[in-house]
C-alpha positions in Angstrom: 0.1 -84.2 89.8 3.2 -83.1 87.9 3.3 -80.3 85.3 3.8 -83.0 82.5 0.8 -84.9 83.6 -1.4 -81.8 83.9 -0.3 -80.7 80.4 -1.0 -84.2 79.0 -4.6 -84.2 80.4 -5.2 -80.7 78.8 -4.0 -82.1 75.5 -6.2 -85.1 75.8 -9.2 -82.9 76.5 -8.4 -80.7 73.5 -7.8 -83.9 71.4 -11.2 -85.4 72.3 -13.0 -82.2 71.2 -11.4 -82.3 67.8 -10.9 -86.1 67.1 -13.2 -86.6 64.1 -13.0 -89.4 61.6 -12.8 -92.6 63.6 -9.7 -94.6 64.8 -7.8 -94.2 61.6 -7.8 -90.5 61.8 -7.3 -90.6 65.6 -4.0 -92.3 65.2 -2.8 -89.7 62.8 -3.6 -87.0 65.3 -1.9 -88.9 68.1 1.2 -89.2 66.0 1.3 -85.5 65.2 0.2 -84.1 68.5 1.5 -86.5 71.1 4.7 -87.7 69.4 6.0 -85.0 67.0 4.9 -82.0 69.0 4.8 -83.0 72.7 7.2 -86.0 72.7 5.1 -87.9 75.3 6.4 -91.1 73.6 8.4 -92.1 70.6 7.1 -93.1 67.2 8.2 -96.6 67.8 6.3 -96.8 71.1 3.1 -95.4 69.5 3.3 -98.0 66.7 3.9 -100.8 69.2 0.9 -99.7 71.3 -1.2 -99.4 68.1 -0.2 -103.0 67.1 -1.0 -104.2 70.6 -4.5 -102.6 70.5 -5.2 -104.1 67.1 -5.0 -107.6 68.4 -7.3 -106.8 71.3 -11.1 -106.5 71.1 -12.6 -103.1 71.8 -12.0 -99.5 70.7 -8.4 -99.2 69.5 -8.0 -95.5 69.8 -9.5 -95.5 73.4 -7.1 -98.3 74.4 -4.1 -96.5 72.9 -4.8 -93.2 74.6 -5.4 -95.1 77.9 -2.1 -96.9 77.5 -0.2 -93.6 76.9 -1.8 -92.3 80.1 -0.6 -95.4 82.0 2.9 -94.8 80.7 2.9 -91.2 81.9 1.1 -91.6 85.3 0.3 -95.1 86.2 -3.1 -96.9 86.8 -5.3 -94.2 88.2 -3.9 -91.6 85.8 -4.7 -94.0 82.9 -8.3 -94.3 84.1 -8.6 -90.5 84.4 -7.2 -90.2 80.9 -9.8 -92.7 79.7 -12.6 -90.7 81.3 -11.5 -87.4 79.9 -11.2 -88.9 76.4 -14.6 -90.7 76.5 -17.0 -88.6 78.5 -17.5 -85.5 76.3 -18.8 -87.5 73.3 -20.7 -89.9 75.5 -22.5 -87.0 77.2 -23.3 -85.3 73.8 -24.8 -88.5 72.5 -26.8 -89.1 75.7 -28.3 -85.6 75.3 -29.0 -86.4 71.6 -31.0 -89.4 72.7 -33.1 -87.3 75.1 -33.7 -84.7 72.4 -34.9 -87.4 70.0 -37.3 -88.7 72.5 -38.7 -85.6 74.1 -38.6 -82.9 71.4 -38.5 -84.5 68.0 -38.8 -87.8 66.3 -36.0 -86.7 64.0 -33.1 -84.4 64.4 -31.8 -83.1 61.1 -28.1 -83.5 60.8 -26.6 -80.0 60.1 -24.8 -79.2 56.9 -21.5 -79.4 58.8 -21.3 -82.9 57.3 -20.5 -81.4 53.9 -17.2 -80.2 55.3 -16.5 -82.5 58.2 -16.8 -85.8 56.3 -14.2 -85.0 53.6 -12.0 -83.4 56.3 -12.1 -86.6 58.3 -11.1 -88.4 55.1 -8.1 -86.1 54.8 -7.0 -87.2 58.3 -7.5 -90.8 57.3 -5.4 -90.3 54.1 -2.7 -88.6 56.2 -2.7 -91.5 58.6 -2.4 -94.1 55.8 0.5 -92.1 54.3 2.5 -91.5 57.5 2.1 -95.1 58.8 2.9 -96.6 55.4 6.2 -94.6 55.4 7.1 -95.8 58.9 5.9 -99.4 58.7 6.2 -100.7 55.2 10.0 -101.2 55.1 10.3 -104.5 53.1 8.5 -106.7 50.7 6.9 -108.8 53.4 5.2 -105.9 55.2 4.2 -104.4 51.8 2.6 -107.7 50.8 0.7 -108.0 54.1 -0.6 -104.5 53.8 -1.8 -105.2 50.2 -3.5 -108.4 51.4 -5.3 -106.6 54.2 -6.3 -103.8 51.8 -7.7 -106.2 49.2 -9.7 -108.3 51.7 -11.2 -105.2 53.3 -12.3 -103.9 49.9 -13.7 -107.2 48.6 -15.1 -108.7 51.9 -17.3 -105.8 53.1 -20.1 -108.1 54.5 -20.6 -107.1 58.1 -20.9 -110.8 59.1 -17.6 -111.7 57.5 -15.4 -108.7 58.4 -15.5 -109.3 62.2 -13.8 -112.7 61.7 -11.6 -111.5 58.9 -10.1 -108.6 60.9 -8.6 -110.6 63.8 -7.6 -113.4 61.5 -5.6 -111.1 59.2 -4.0 -109.3 62.2 -2.9 -112.5 63.8 -1.7 -113.9 60.5 0.4 -110.7 59.9 1.9 -111.0 63.3 2.7 -114.7 62.8 4.4 -114.2 59.5 6.8 -111.5 60.7 7.4 -113.2 64.0 9.0 -116.1 62.1 11.6 -113.7 60.6 14.9 -114.0 62.6 13.0 -115.5 65.6 15.0 -116.4 68.6 13.7 -119.9 69.6 15.6 -119.7 72.9 13.1 -117.1 74.2 10.0 -119.1 73.4 9.7 -120.7 76.9 10.1 -117.3 78.6 7.4 -115.8 76.5 4.9 -118.5 77.2 5.5 -118.2 81.0 4.9 -114.4 80.9 1.7 -114.7 78.9 0.4 -117.3 81.4 1.2 -115.1 84.3 -0.7 -112.1 82.7 -3.7 -114.1 81.7 -4.7 -115.6 85.1 -6.2 -112.4 86.5 -7.1 -110.9 83.2 -9.3 -113.9 82.2 -10.9 -114.0 85.7 -12.0 -110.3 85.6 -12.8 -110.3 81.9 -15.2 -113.2 81.9 -16.3 -112.9 85.6 -17.9 -109.5 84.9 -19.7 -110.9 81.9 -21.0 -114.0 83.7 -22.1 -112.0 86.7 -24.2 -109.5 84.8 -25.6 -112.2 82.5 -26.8 -114.1 85.6 -28.0 -110.8 87.2 -30.0 -109.9 84.1 -31.7 -113.3 84.2 -32.5 -113.2 87.9 -34.0 -109.6 88.0 -37.7 -109.5 87.4 -38.4 -108.1 83.9 -40.9 -105.6 85.3 -38.2 -104.1 87.6 -36.8 -100.6 86.6 -33.3 -102.0 86.9 -33.9 -105.0 84.7 -33.3 -103.3 81.4 -30.2 -101.3 82.4 -28.6 -104.5 83.7 -29.5 -106.4 80.5 -28.2 -103.5 78.4 -24.9 -103.5 80.3 -24.5 -107.3 79.6 -25.4 -106.8 75.9 -22.9 -104.1 75.4 -20.2 -105.7 77.5 -20.6 -108.9 75.4 -20.3 -107.0 72.2 -17.3 -105.0 73.5 -15.6 -108.3 74.3 -16.1 -109.7 70.8 -15.8 -106.7 68.4 -12.5 -106.4 66.6 -12.0 -103.6 64.1 -13.6 -100.6 65.8 -16.6 -98.6 64.8 -17.0 -99.9 61.3 -17.8 -103.4 62.8 -19.7 -102.0 65.8 -22.4 -100.3 63.7 -23.8 -103.3 61.8 -23.6 -105.4 65.0 -25.6 -102.8 66.9 -28.1 -102.4 64.2 -28.8 -106.1 64.0 -29.2 -106.6 67.7 -31.0 -103.4 68.9 -33.1 -102.5 65.8 -33.9 -105.7 64.0 -34.0 -108.2 66.9 -34.9 -106.2 70.0 -36.6 -103.2 68.4 -35.4 -100.7 71.0 -35.4 -98.0 68.3 -36.5 -97.6 64.7 -34.2 -97.7 61.7 -34.7 -94.0 61.1 -33.7 -93.2 64.7 -30.7 -95.4 64.4 -29.5 -93.9 61.1 -30.2 -90.3 62.3 -28.3 -90.9 65.5 -25.4 -92.4 63.6 -25.3 -89.5 61.2 -25.2 -87.2 64.2 -22.3 -89.2 65.6 -20.3 -88.2 62.5 -20.3 -84.5 63.5 -19.4 -85.2 67.1 -15.7 -85.7 67.9 -14.4 -88.5 70.0 -14.6 -92.3 69.9 -17.1 -94.0 67.6 -18.0 -96.3 70.4 -19.7 -93.4 72.2 -22.6 -94.1 69.7 -23.5 -96.8 72.3 -24.5 -93.9 74.6 -27.2 -92.9 72.1 -28.4 -96.5 71.7 -28.6 -97.0 75.5 -30.6 -93.8 75.9 -33.0 -94.7 73.2 -33.5 -98.2 74.6 -34.9 -96.7 77.8 -36.9 -93.9 76.2 -40.0 -95.1 78.0 -38.4 -94.6 81.4 -38.0 -90.8 81.3 -34.9 -88.7 81.2 -33.5 -90.3 84.4 -33.9 -93.7 82.8 -32.3 -92.6 79.5 -29.3 -91.3 81.4 -29.0 -94.6 83.2 -29.3 -96.5 79.9 -26.6 -94.4 78.3 -24.3 -94.9 81.3 -24.9 -98.7 81.2 -24.2 -98.9 77.5 -21.1 -96.7 77.5 -19.6 -98.5 80.5 -20.5 -101.9 79.1 -19.0 -101.4 75.6 -15.8 -99.9 76.8 -15.0 -102.0 80.0 -13.7 -105.1 78.2 -11.1 -103.2 76.3 -10.2 -101.1 79.3 -9.7 -104.2 81.5 -7.5 -105.9 78.8 -5.3 -102.9 78.2 -4.8 -102.1 81.9 -3.8 -105.7 82.6 -1.4 -106.0 79.7 0.3 -102.6 79.7 2.2 -103.1 83.0 3.8 -106.2 81.5 4.2 -104.8 78.0 7.8 -103.6 78.3 8.8 -107.2 79.3 6.6 -108.9 76.7 7.7 -106.8 73.8 11.4 -107.8 74.5 10.5 -111.3 73.5 11.7 -111.9 70.0 8.5 -113.5 68.8 6.3 -110.7 70.1 8.7 -108.0 69.0 8.9 -109.4 65.4 5.1 -109.8 65.3 4.6 -106.0 65.8 5.8 -105.3 62.2 3.3 -107.6 60.7 0.4 -106.4 62.8 1.2 -102.7 61.9 1.5 -103.6 58.2 -2.0 -105.2 58.3 -3.2 -102.1 60.1 -1.8 -99.9 57.2 -3.9 -102.0 54.8 -7.0 -101.5 56.9 -6.5 -97.7 57.1 -5.9 -97.4 53.3 -9.1 -99.5 52.7 -11.1 -97.4 55.2 -10.2 -94.3 53.1 -11.7 -95.8 49.9 -14.7 -97.3 51.7 -15.6 -94.0 53.4 -15.0 -92.1 50.1 -17.8 -94.0 48.3 -20.8 -92.4 50.2 -19.2 -89.0 49.8 -18.6 -89.3 46.1 -16.0 -87.8 43.8 -17.4 -84.3 43.9 -14.9 -81.4 43.2 -15.7 -79.8 46.6 -15.0 -83.0 48.6 -11.8 -83.7 46.7 -10.5 -80.2 47.3 -11.3 -80.4 51.1 -9.6 -83.8 51.3 -6.5 -82.6 49.5 -6.4 -79.3 51.5 -6.7 -81.2 54.8 -4.0 -83.6 53.8 -1.6 -80.9 52.7 -2.1 -78.8 55.9 -1.3 -81.9 58.0 1.7 -82.9 55.8 3.4 -79.6 55.0 2.4 -77.2 57.9 2.7 -77.2 61.6 -0.9 -75.9 62.1 -2.4 -77.9 65.1 -4.9 -80.5 64.0 -7.4 -79.0 66.4 -7.2 -75.6 64.7 -7.6 -77.3 61.2 -10.8 -79.0 62.4 -12.2 -75.8 63.9 -11.5 -73.9 60.6 -13.5 -76.7 58.9 -16.4 -76.3 61.3 -16.5 -72.6 60.8 -16.5 -73.0 57.0 -19.3 -75.6 57.2 -21.4 -73.4 59.4 -21.4 -70.5 56.9 -21.9 -72.6 53.7 
């Protein structure tokens, strides 16, 4: 392992321990820490990877950090990057599930939320600002961002948003792909995409079909029946969910609380609140759900359930990004795909801006929250203080309040 690769993994570990605020805030930290400070990749490369991950189902920030790992060290290094980024938060949420089951029916969320929530919004505001400056360069991209923002604000229904998100992303990409498109490259583009899709589709759907059949064949009284079915459930959701954690949560609530009754509404909401004070990907909430689903099988069963859930929800996105990234340098040279990146990123800016206002509502317009948001934004915008240190300072302040 080279010194560059070792340093990158150290930065990823530090990043995952301070990455609060969901995928919108995660992108801001990546831009600041991995581009501006470390120069692991250029701003243009990060924006292109972000656009690529927006059109794929699964956790966008996880896919992006995995793709950066692939760029630096290849396939196995990308998988190692994925594990370092994912495991800390997944382990913490698995432990939370065990504590809920064995020691208390309810874990009170600490008052750290009072500082962490507005700080996370400060990161989201910074992400919206910085990406808007870099992406919204003409009237078309500005219009696409406004449309995405408006739709996100008005169409908040959890059953509408999952379909709206990919539709707007694809529409944005289509609109800008028509600008100065080189028709001569269309045949080349179609050939490359077909070559990529053959193996990708086989692995992607083959795993889903295999575990769906396995779940149906295993006797329901078997200890391994529920973990297999959990893996299939989470894999199916990971293959269908666009838009990240804000879409994941209502889907999970409907399936695992209302329909299958693996846990109660109070357990679900308490676990989700706890997720807000744990850094890392929002998709690690699946670790808590998998553990709670197997709460009758003891600690060993809960750990197995958490593992099945985390692997299931993340595997579709991991398969897709690892199959596409090796071809990405060729694909993005095609005029249609290259031009579509501007539209996809413009729509993403609208989503990030909308996320700020939607997340602001439950916090409220209190003076303390507004001061924390503004202070966090200013520290990110006007100083070179590491994002990790800013978040640690917030944690310390919240602890003593």
